[in-house]
N, CA, C, O and the ligand as a Tripos MOL2 file, in Angstrom:
@<TRIPOS>MOLECULE
protein
  225   223    57     0     0
PROTEIN
NO_CHARGES

@<TRIPOS>ATOM
      1 N           0.8370   -1.2060    0.0000 N.3       1 MET1
      2 CA          0.0000    0.0000    0.0000 C.3       1 MET1
      3 C           0.8700    1.2530    0.0000 C.2       1 MET1
      4 O           0.4800    2.2870   -0.5430 O.2       1 MET1
      5 N           2.0260    1.1580    0.5990 N.am      2 ALA2
      6 CA          2.8990    2.3230    0.6750 C.3       2 ALA2
      7 C           3.8060    2.4390   -0.5440 C.2       2 ALA2
      8 O           4.8040    3.1600   -0.5470 O.2       2 ALA2
      9 N           3.4310    1.7260   -1.5390 N.am      3 GLU3
     10 CA          4.2520    1.7060   -2.7420 C.3       3 GLU3
     11 C           4.1760    3.0440   -3.4690 C.2       3 GLU3
     12 O           3.0940    3.5850   -3.6990 O.2       3 GLU3
     13 N           5.3340    3.5590   -3.8220 N.am      4 ARG4
     14 CA          5.3590    4.8230   -4.5420 C.3       4 ARG4
     15 C           5.2430    4.5830   -6.0350 C.2       4 ARG4
     16 O           5.3570    3.4580   -6.5230 O.2       4 ARG4
     17 N           5.0140    5.6710   -6.7400 N.am      5 HIS5
     18 CA          4.8790    5.5440   -8.1940 C.3       5 HIS5
     19 C           6.2530    5.4820   -8.8460 C.2       5 HIS5
     20 O           6.7160    6.4290   -9.4810 O.2       5 HIS5
     21 N           6.8570    4.3760   -8.6690 N.am      6 LYS6
     22 CA          8.1770    4.1760   -9.2570 C.3       6 LYS6
     23 C           8.0420    3.3790  -10.5400 C.2       6 LYS6
     24 O           8.4200    2.2100  -10.6180 O.2       6 LYS6
     25 N           7.4990    4.0370  -11.5320 N.am      7 LEU7
     26 CA          7.2850    3.3320  -12.7840 C.3       7 LEU7
     27 C           8.5040    3.4210  -13.6810 C.2       7 LEU7
     28 O           8.6440    2.6730  -14.6490 O.2       7 LEU7
     29 N           9.3750    4.3450  -13.3400 N.am      8 TYR8
     30 CA         10.5190    4.5580  -14.2030 C.3       8 TYR8
     31 C          11.8190    4.2420  -13.4710 C.2       8 TYR8
     32 O          11.9360    4.4020  -12.2560 O.2       8 TYR8
     33 N          12.7590    3.8010  -14.2390 N.am      9 ARG9
     34 CA         14.0620    3.5100  -13.6680 C.3       9 ARG9
     35 C          15.1140    3.9940  -14.6540 C.2       9 ARG9
     36 O          15.0240    3.7460  -15.8570 O.2       9 ARG9
     37 N          16.0920    4.6730  -14.1310 N.am     10 PHE10
     38 CA         17.1380    5.1820  -15.0100 C.3      10 PHE10
     39 C          18.2060    4.1290  -15.2210 C.2      10 PHE10
     40 O          18.8250    3.6380  -14.2770 O.2      10 PHE10
     41 N          18.4050    3.7950  -16.4890 N.am     11 ASP11
     42 CA         19.3980    2.7970  -16.8210 C.3      11 ASP11
     43 C          20.7080    3.4910  -17.1810 C.2      11 ASP11
     44 O          20.8140    4.1510  -18.2140 O.2      11 ASP11
     45 N          21.6820    3.3320  -16.3270 N.am     12 TYR12
     46 CA         22.9380    4.0600  -16.5180 C.3      12 TYR12
     47 C          23.7490    3.5200  -17.6930 C.2      12 TYR12
     48 O          24.5240    4.2570  -18.3020 O.2      12 TYR12
     49 N          23.5790    2.2730  -18.0070 N.am     13 SER13
     50 CA         24.3620    1.6680  -19.0860 C.3      13 SER13
     51 C          23.9220    2.1860  -20.4420 C.2      13 SER13
     52 O          24.7420    2.3310  -21.3480 O.2      13 SER13
     53 N          22.6290    2.4670  -20.5890 N.am     14 THR14
     54 CA         22.1400    2.9510  -21.8760 C.3      14 THR14
     55 C          21.8210    4.4380  -21.8370 C.2      14 THR14
     56 O          21.6360    5.0650  -22.8810 O.2      14 THR14
     57 N          21.7580    5.0040  -20.6360 N.am     15 GLY15
     58 CA         21.4140    6.4140  -20.5070 C.3      15 GLY15
     59 C          19.9610    6.6960  -20.7860 C.2      15 GLY15
     60 O          19.5880    7.8150  -21.1370 O.2      15 GLY15
     61 N          19.1490    5.6860  -20.6280 N.am     16 LYS16
     62 CA         17.7280    5.8420  -20.9190 C.3      16 LYS16
     63 C          16.8930    5.6110  -19.6830 C.2      16 LYS16
     64 O          17.3000    4.9500  -18.7280 O.2      16 LYS16
     65 N          15.7070    6.1840  -19.7440 N.am     17 ILE17
     66 CA         14.7520    5.8990  -18.6830 C.3      17 ILE17
     67 C          13.8690    4.7450  -19.1380 C.2      17 ILE17
     68 O          13.2160    4.8150  -20.1790 O.2      17 ILE17
     69 N          13.8640    3.7220  -18.3680 N.am     18 VAL18
     70 CA         13.0880    2.5530  -18.7680 C.3      18 VAL18
     71 C          11.9200    2.3360  -17.8190 C.2      18 VAL18
     72 O          11.9670    2.6850  -16.6390 O.2      18 VAL18
     73 N          10.9020    1.7630  -18.3640 N.am     19 LEU19
     74 CA          9.7160    1.5020  -17.5700 C.3      19 LEU19
     75 C           9.8670    0.1940  -16.8060 C.2      19 LEU19
     76 O          10.3470   -0.8190  -17.3150 O.2      19 LEU19
     77 N           9.4400    0.2770  -15.5860 N.am     20 LYS20
     78 CA          9.4000   -0.9590  -14.8120 C.3      20 LYS20
     79 C           8.0460   -1.5970  -15.0310 C.2      20 LYS20
     80 O           7.0080   -0.9430  -14.9310 O.2      20 LYS20
     81 N           8.0720   -2.8240  -15.3190 N.am     21 ASN21
     82 CA          6.8020   -3.4850  -15.5530 C.3      21 ASN21
     83 C           6.0350   -3.7280  -14.2670 C.2      21 ASN21
     84 O           6.5560   -4.1760  -13.2460 O.2      21 ASN21
     85 N           4.7770   -3.4030  -14.3920 N.am     22 LYS22
     86 CA          3.9020   -3.6200  -13.2450 C.3      22 LYS22
     87 C           3.3250   -5.0220  -13.2970 C.2      22 LYS22
     88 O           3.3380   -5.6970  -14.3260 O.2      22 LYS22
     89 N           2.8300   -5.4210  -12.1660 N.am     23 LYS23
     90 CA          2.1390   -6.7010  -12.1500 C.3      23 LYS23
     91 C           0.6620   -6.4680  -11.9140 C.2      23 LYS23
     92 O           0.2510   -5.6090  -11.1350 O.2      23 LYS23
     93 N          -0.1000   -7.2530  -12.6040 N.am     24 CYS24
     94 CA         -1.5470   -7.1190  -12.5190 C.3      24 CYS24
     95 C          -2.0360   -7.4710  -11.1200 C.2      24 CYS24
     96 O          -1.6940   -8.5220  -10.5780 O.2      24 CYS24
     97 N          -2.8480   -6.5710  -10.5330 N.am     25 PRO25
     98 CA         -3.3820   -6.8460   -9.2010 C.3      25 PRO25
     99 C          -4.4040   -7.9710   -9.1990 C.2      25 PRO25
    100 O          -4.7110   -8.5500   -8.1570 O.2      25 PRO25
    101 N          -4.9220   -8.2680  -10.3730 N.am     26 ARG26
    102 CA         -5.9450   -9.3110  -10.4530 C.3      26 ARG26
    103 C          -5.3310  -10.7030  -10.6110 C.2      26 ARG26
    104 O          -5.6090  -11.6230   -9.8430 O.2      26 ARG26
    105 N          -4.4710  -10.8200  -11.6540 N.am     27 CYS27
    106 CA         -3.9660  -12.1620  -11.9380 C.3      27 CYS27
    107 C          -2.4500  -12.2300  -11.8020 C.2      27 CYS27
    108 O          -1.8380  -13.2700  -12.0460 O.2      27 CYS27
    109 N          -1.8540  -11.1060  -11.4100 N.am     28 SER28
    110 CA         -0.4160  -11.0030  -11.1300 C.3      28 SER28
    111 C           0.4810  -11.4400  -12.2850 C.2      28 SER28
    112 O           1.5780  -11.9600  -12.0810 O.2      28 SER28
    113 N          -0.0090  -11.2190  -13.4920 N.am     29 SER29
    114 CA          0.8800  -11.3880  -14.6340 C.3      29 SER29
    115 C           1.4050  -10.0100  -15.0220 C.2      29 SER29
    116 O           0.8800   -8.9960  -14.5630 O.2      29 SER29
    117 N           2.4130   -9.9680  -15.8440 N.am     30 VAL30
    118 CA          3.0670   -8.7030  -16.1590 C.3      30 VAL30
    119 C           2.1830   -7.8550  -17.0680 C.2      30 VAL30
    120 O           1.6150   -8.3450  -18.0440 O.2      30 VAL30
    121 N           2.0830   -6.5800  -16.7260 N.am     31 MET31
    122 CA          1.2690   -5.6720  -17.5120 C.3      31 MET31
    123 C           2.1390   -4.9120  -18.4980 C.2      31 MET31
    124 O           3.3370   -4.7300  -18.2790 O.2      31 MET31
    125 N           1.5210   -4.4700  -19.5880 N.am     32 ALA32
    126 CA          2.2430   -3.7180  -20.6030 C.3      32 ALA32
    127 C           1.8430   -2.2540  -20.5320 C.2      32 ALA32
    128 O           0.6810   -1.9290  -20.2850 O.2      32 ALA32
    129 N           2.8040   -1.3800  -20.7490 N.am     33 PHE33
    130 CA          2.5170    0.0420  -20.7070 C.3      33 PHE33
    131 C           2.2000    0.5680  -22.0980 C.2      33 PHE33
    132 O           2.9350    0.3200  -23.0530 O.2      33 PHE33
    133 N           1.0960    1.2970  -22.1950 N.am     34 HIS34
    134 CA          0.7120    1.9130  -23.4600 C.3      34 HIS34
    135 C           0.7380    3.4190  -23.2980 C.2      34 HIS34
    136 O           0.1640    3.9660  -22.3560 O.2      34 HIS34
    137 N           1.3960    4.0690  -24.2060 N.am     35 LYS35
    138 CA          1.5780    5.5160  -24.0970 C.3      35 LYS35
    139 C           0.3600    6.3030  -24.5650 C.2      35 LYS35
    140 O           0.0070    7.3250  -23.9760 O.2      35 LYS35
    141 N          -0.2650    5.8330  -25.6040 N.am     36 SER36
    142 CA         -1.3350    6.6290  -26.2030 C.3      36 SER36
    143 C          -2.6640    5.9040  -26.1460 C.2      36 SER36
    144 O          -2.6960    4.6740  -26.1250 O.2      36 SER36
    145 N          -3.7750    6.6540  -26.1190 N.am     37 PRO37
    146 CA         -3.8160    8.1190  -26.0560 C.3      37 PRO37
    147 C          -3.4740    8.6500  -24.6750 C.2      37 PRO37
    148 O          -3.0230    9.7850  -24.5260 O.2      37 PRO37
    149 N          -3.6930    7.8210  -23.6740 N.am     38 LEU38
    150 CA         -3.3160    8.1860  -22.3100 C.3      38 LEU38
    151 C          -2.4180    7.0950  -21.7670 C.2      38 LEU38
    152 O          -2.5400    5.9240  -22.1290 O.2      38 LEU38
    153 N          -1.5190    7.5000  -20.8960 N.am     39 GLY39
    154 CA         -0.6450    6.5070  -20.2930 C.3      39 GLY39
    155 C          -1.4550    5.5090  -19.4820 C.2      39 GLY39
    156 O          -2.2180    5.8780  -18.5890 O.2      39 GLY39
    157 N          -1.2770    4.2740  -19.8050 N.am     40 ARG40
    158 CA         -2.0300    3.2800  -19.0640 C.3      40 ARG40
    159 C          -1.2950    1.9390  -19.0670 C.2      40 ARG40
    160 O          -0.5050    1.6330  -19.9590 O.2      40 ARG40
    161 N          -1.5820    1.1820  -18.0630 N.am     41 TRP41
    162 CA         -1.0660   -0.1680  -17.9760 C.3      41 TRP41
    163 C          -2.1880   -1.1220  -18.3030 C.2      41 TRP41
    164 O          -3.3060   -0.9860  -17.8050 O.2      41 TRP41
    165 N          -1.8820   -2.0860  -19.1430 N.am     42 GLN42
    166 CA         -2.9130   -3.0570  -19.4700 C.3      42 GLN42
    167 C          -2.3940   -4.4710  -19.3050 C.2      42 GLN42
    168 O          -1.2810   -4.8070  -19.7100 O.2      42 GLN42
    169 N          -3.2230   -5.2700  -18.7080 N.am     43 CYS43
    170 CA         -2.8710   -6.6680  -18.5410 C.3      43 CYS43
    171 C          -3.2930   -7.4410  -19.7780 C.2      43 CYS43
    172 O          -4.4310   -7.3310  -20.2350 O.2      43 CYS43
    173 N          -2.3710   -8.2190  -20.3110 N.am     44 GLY44
    174 CA         -2.6860   -8.9730  -21.5140 C.3      44 GLY44
    175 C          -3.5230  -10.2020  -21.2320 C.2      44 GLY44
    176 O          -4.0730  -10.8230  -22.1420 O.2      44 GLY44
    177 N          -3.6080  -10.5390  -19.9760 N.am     45 LYS45
    178 CA         -4.3200  -11.7650  -19.6260 C.3      45 LYS45
    179 C          -5.7920  -11.5230  -19.3430 C.2      45 LYS45
    180 O          -6.6690  -12.1390  -19.9490 O.2      45 LYS45
    181 N          -6.0450  -10.6190  -18.4160 N.am     46 CYS46
    182 CA         -7.4300  -10.4100  -18.0130 C.3      46 CYS46
    183 C          -7.9520   -9.0480  -18.4470 C.2      46 CYS46
    184 O          -9.0740   -8.6710  -18.1090 O.2      46 CYS46
    185 N          -7.1270   -8.3030  -19.2040 N.am     47 ASN47
    186 CA         -7.5110   -6.9920  -19.7290 C.3      47 ASN47
    187 C          -7.7790   -5.9470  -18.6560 C.2      47 ASN47
    188 O          -8.5170   -4.9880  -18.8840 O.2      47 ASN47
    189 N          -7.2010   -6.1290  -17.5310 N.am     48 TYR48
    190 CA         -7.2960   -5.1070  -16.4970 C.3      48 TYR48
    191 C          -6.4970   -3.8880  -16.9420 C.2      48 TYR48
    192 O          -5.3630   -4.0150  -17.4030 O.2      48 TYR48
    193 N          -7.0950   -2.7060  -16.8000 N.am     49 VAL49
    194 CA         -6.4370   -1.4770  -17.2390 C.3      49 VAL49
    195 C          -6.2850   -0.5310  -16.0630 C.2      49 VAL49
    196 O          -7.2130   -0.3260  -15.2800 O.2      49 VAL49
    197 N          -5.1080    0.0340  -15.9590 N.am     50 GLU50
    198 CA         -4.8710    1.0200  -14.9220 C.3      50 GLU50
    199 C          -4.2940    2.2740  -15.5500 C.2      50 GLU50
    200 O          -3.2480    2.2300  -16.1970 O.2      50 GLU50
    201 N          -4.9770    3.3910  -15.3580 N.am     51 PHE51
    202 CA         -4.5170    4.6390  -15.9510 C.3      51 PHE51
    203 C          -3.5320    5.3400  -15.0270 C.2      51 PHE51
    204 O          -3.6620    5.3160  -13.8030 O.2      51 PHE51
    205 N          -2.5550    5.9580  -15.6490 N.am     52 THR52
    206 CA         -1.5920    6.7000  -14.8600 C.3      52 THR52
    207 C          -1.9050    8.1830  -14.9510 C.2      52 THR52
    208 O          -2.3590    8.6710  -15.9860 O.2      52 THR52
    209 N          -1.6620    8.8890  -13.8700 N.am     53 SER53
    210 CA         -1.8990   10.3340  -13.8650 C.3      53 SER53
    211 C          -0.5810   11.0340  -14.1530 C.2      53 SER53
    212 O          -0.0590   11.8110  -13.3530 O.2      53 SER53
    213 N          -0.0870   10.7280  -15.2980 N.am     54 GLU54
    214 CA          1.2340   11.2260  -15.6690 C.3      54 GLU54
    215 C           1.1390   12.6290  -16.2530 C.2      54 GLU54
    216 O           0.2990   12.8990  -17.1110 O.2      54 GLU54
    217 N           1.9890   13.5000  -15.7900 N.am     55 LYS55
    218 CA          2.0020   14.8700  -16.3190 C.3      55 LYS55
    219 C           2.8870   14.9560  -17.5400 C.2      55 LYS55
    220 O           3.8640   14.2210  -17.6810 O.2      55 LYS55
    221 N           2.5250   15.8640  -18.4110 N.am     56 ARG56
    222 CA          3.3320   16.0320  -19.6170 C.3      56 ARG56
    223 C           4.1590   17.2860  -19.5030 C.2      56 ARG56
    224 O           4.9140   17.6140  -20.4180 O.2      56 ARG56
    225 ZN         -4.5230   -9.5010  -15.2130 Zn       57 ZN57
@<TRIPOS>BOND
     1     1     2 1
     2     2     3 1
     3     3     4 2
     4     3     5 am
     5     5     6 1
     6     6     7 1
     7     7     8 2
     8     7     9 am
     9     9    10 1
    10    10    11 1
    11    11    12 2
    12    11    13 am
    13    13    14 1
    14    14    15 1
    15    15    16 2
    16    15    17 am
    17    17    18 1
    18    18    19 1
    19    19    20 2
    20    19    21 am
    21    21    22 1
    22    22    23 1
    23    23    24 2
    24    23    25 am
    25    25    26 1
    26    26    27 1
    27    27    28 2
    28    27    29 am
    29    29    30 1
    30    30    31 1
    31    31    32 2
    32    31    33 am
    33    33    34 1
    34    34    35 1
    35    35    36 2
    36    35    37 am
    37    37    38 1
    38    38    39 1
    39    39    40 2
    40    39    41 am
    41    41    42 1
    42    42    43 1
    43    43    44 2
    44    43    45 am
    45    45    46 1
    46    46    47 1
    47    47    48 2
    48    47    49 am
    49    49    50 1
    50    50    51 1
    51    51    52 2
    52    51    53 am
    53    53    54 1
    54    54    55 1
    55    55    56 2
    56    55    57 am
    57    57    58 1
    58    58    59 1
    59    59    60 2
    60    59    61 am
    61    61    62 1
    62    62    63 1
    63    63    64 2
    64    63    65 am
    65    65    66 1
    66    66    67 1
    67    67    68 2
    68    67    69 am
    69    69    70 1
    70    70    71 1
    71    71    72 2
    72    71    73 am
    73    73    74 1
    74    74    75 1
    75    75    76 2
    76    75    77 am
    77    77    78 1
    78    78    79 1
    79    79    80 2
    80    79    81 am
    81    81    82 1
    82    82    83 1
    83    83    84 2
    84    83    85 am
    85    85    86 1
    86    86    87 1
    87    87    88 2
    88    87    89 am
    89    89    90 1
    90    90    91 1
    91    91    92 2
    92    91    93 am
    93    93    94 1
    94    94    95 1
    95    95    96 2
    96    95    97 am
    97    97    98 1
    98    98    99 1
    99    99   100 2
   100    99   101 am
   101   101   102 1
   102   102   103 1
   103   103   104 2
   104   103   105 am
   105   105   106 1
   106   106   107 1
   107   107   108 2
   108   107   109 am
   109   109   110 1
   110   110   111 1
   111   111   112 2
   112   111   113 am
   113   113   114 1
   114   114   115 1
   115   115   116 2
   116   115   117 am
   117   117   118 1
   118   118   119 1
   119   119   120 2
   120   119   121 am
   121   121   122 1
   122   122   123 1
   123   123   124 2
   124   123   125 am
   125   125   126 1
   126   126   127 1
   127   127   128 2
   128   127   129 am
   129   129   130 1
   130   130   131 1
   131   131   132 2
   132   131   133 am
   133   133   134 1
   134   134   135 1
   135   135   136 2
   136   135   137 am
   137   137   138 1
   138   138   139 1
   139   139   140 2
   140   139   141 am
   141   141   142 1
   142   142   143 1
   143   143   144 2
   144   143   145 am
   145   145   146 1
   146   146   147 1
   147   147   148 2
   148   147   149 am
   149   149   150 1
   150   150   151 1
   151   151   152 2
   152   151   153 am
   153   153   154 1
   154   154   155 1
   155   155   156 2
   156   155   157 am
   157   157   158 1
   158   158   159 1
   159   159   160 2
   160   159   161 am
   161   161   162 1
   162   162   163 1
   163   163   164 2
   164   163   165 am
   165   165   166 1
   166   166   167 1
   167   167   168 2
   168   167   169 am
   169   169   170 1
   170   170   171 1
   171   171   172 2
   172   171   173 am
   173   173   174 1
   174   174   175 1
   175   175   176 2
   176   175   177 am
   177   177   178 1
   178   178   179 1
   179   179   180 2
   180   179   181 am
   181   181   182 1
   182   182   183 1
   183   183   184 2
   184   183   185 am
   185   185   186 1
   186   186   187 1
   187   187   188 2
   188   187   189 am
   189   189   190 1
   190   190   191 1
   191   191   192 2
   192   191   193 am
   193   193   194 1
   194   194   195 1
   195   195   196 2
   196   195   197 am
   197   197   198 1
   198   198   199 1
   199   199   200 2
   200   199   201 am
   201   201   202 1
   202   202   203 1
   203   203   204 2
   204   203   205 am
   205   205   206 1
   206   206   207 1
   207   207   208 2
   208   207   209 am
   209   209   210 1
   210   210   211 1
   211   211   212 2
   212   211   213 am
   213   213   214 1
   214   214   215 1
   215   215   216 2
   216   215   217 am
   217   217   218 1
   218   218   219 1
   219   219   220 2
   220   219   221 am
   221   221   222 1
   222   222   223 1
   223   223   224 2
@<TRIPOS>SUBSTRUCTURE
     1 MET1         2 RESIDUE 1 A MET
     2 ALA2         6 RESIDUE 1 A ALA
     3 GLU3        10 RESIDUE 1 A GLU
     4 ARG4        14 RESIDUE 1 A ARG
     5 HIS5        18 RESIDUE 1 A HIS
     6 LYS6        22 RESIDUE 1 A LYS
     7 LEU7        26 RESIDUE 1 A LEU
     8 TYR8        30 RESIDUE 1 A TYR
     9 ARG9        34 RESIDUE 1 A ARG
    10 PHE10       38 RESIDUE 1 A PHE
    11 ASP11       42 RESIDUE 1 A ASP
    12 TYR12       46 RESIDUE 1 A TYR
    13 SER13       50 RESIDUE 1 A SER
    14 THR14       54 RESIDUE 1 A THR
    15 GLY15       58 RESIDUE 1 A GLY
    16 LYS16       62 RESIDUE 1 A LYS
    17 ILE17       66 RESIDUE 1 A ILE
    18 VAL18       70 RESIDUE 1 A VAL
    19 LEU19       74 RESIDUE 1 A LEU
    20 LYS20       78 RESIDUE 1 A LYS
    21 ASN21       82 RESIDUE 1 A ASN
    22 LYS22       86 RESIDUE 1 A LYS
    23 LYS23       90 RESIDUE 1 A LYS
    24 CYS24       94 RESIDUE 1 A CYS
    25 PRO25       98 RESIDUE 1 A PRO
    26 ARG26      102 RESIDUE 1 A ARG
    27 CYS27      106 RESIDUE 1 A CYS
    28 SER28      110 RESIDUE 1 A SER
    29 SER29      114 RESIDUE 1 A SER
    30 VAL30      118 RESIDUE 1 A VAL
    31 MET31      122 RESIDUE 1 A MET
    32 ALA32      126 RESIDUE 1 A ALA
    33 PHE33      130 RESIDUE 1 A PHE
    34 HIS34      134 RESIDUE 1 A HIS
    35 LYS35      138 RESIDUE 1 A LYS
    36 SER36      142 RESIDUE 1 A SER
    37 PRO37      146 RESIDUE 1 A PRO
    38 LEU38      150 RESIDUE 1 A LEU
    39 GLY39      154 RESIDUE 1 A GLY
    40 ARG40      158 RESIDUE 1 A ARG
    41 TRP41      162 RESIDUE 1 A TRP
    42 GLN42      166 RESIDUE 1 A GLN
    43 CYS43      170 RESIDUE 1 A CYS
    44 GLY44      174 RESIDUE 1 A GLY
    45 LYS45      178 RESIDUE 1 A LYS
    46 CYS46      182 RESIDUE 1 A CYS
    47 ASN47      186 RESIDUE 1 A ASN
    48 TYR48      190 RESIDUE 1 A TYR
    49 VAL49      194 RESIDUE 1 A VAL
    50 GLU50      198 RESIDUE 1 A GLU
    51 PHE51      202 RESIDUE 1 A PHE
    52 THR52      206 RESIDUE 1 A THR
    53 SER53      210 RESIDUE 1 A SER
    54 GLU54      214 RESIDUE 1 A GLU
    55 LYS55      218 RESIDUE 1 A LYS
    56 ARG56      222 RESIDUE 1 A ARG
    57 ZN57       225 GROUP 0 **** ****
C-alpha cells in the first residue's frame, strides 16, 4: 500500500529511462505500458487497465 509511483528507472548503461513493468493486481501477470492516447497499464491476460496520472 505504501508503494510509490516508481514506474521509471534510469538505466545508466544505456542512458535511458526505462519503464518498470507492473504486475496485474488481479492475476499477477506482467502488464504492458501503453503511451497513447493516455498513459495506461494493461494486462494482456485479463484486460485489467490502470490509468496513470502522468504529467506532460
Ligand atoms: Zn490480469
